[in-house]
Phi, psi and omega in degrees: 000133180286150179286164178293351182267341188306311184299318180295319181291318179295318179298318177300311182298321180293332181277347179259105178295122182098001176285139177248335181195145172229137186229132170258121189218153174272156177293350174278358178089004180267125182284135176270311178197163182210157172225135182233142174281131186270353182265012177270125181300142178304136179083356181290331178224158176295162176291109187292325179297315179294317178302313180296318179298315180294324181276350179304315180295316180299316180293320177298319178295319178298321177299313181296320179297314179300318179294322183290333179256014180055042179272000181096174182276135178290126179251325186212149181218132180234132177236123183243131174236181178286345181260329181196168173241129177255118179253127182243131175240123178286129180262312180217183178292347183245343188227153174219161176247131178236134175235131176259127180234152179286160181303331181283348183290158179274103183300318180300318179294318179300314180299317180297312181293326176294320179297322179288328182281332186306313182300322178295316178295317181300319181296327181276346180285000000 
């Protein structure tokens, strides 16, 4: 049975041209749900679930650091490589949404659509 988040995550991924995967994950590194584009050749991009899991700790640490220096609450985090861009939007103190997009994708549109999707996901958490 699909989680209540699946439709929202799939819809988000379909609206971002160049998206390869979107993951809803806890800062503890446990994945809640994911949507993957199936037309991406194997090995063309890193495993986004593993990447998100590994970066969960880093993002949590960045949040704590910002709070300790009164830098404000972390809302978004972007990591860009030559193969993909990982955009992370913090949803709650326990969960975040991560979308991996190809270099040709429109980063601004991805950020905008993630910002629009966040309240719905947050309400269901």
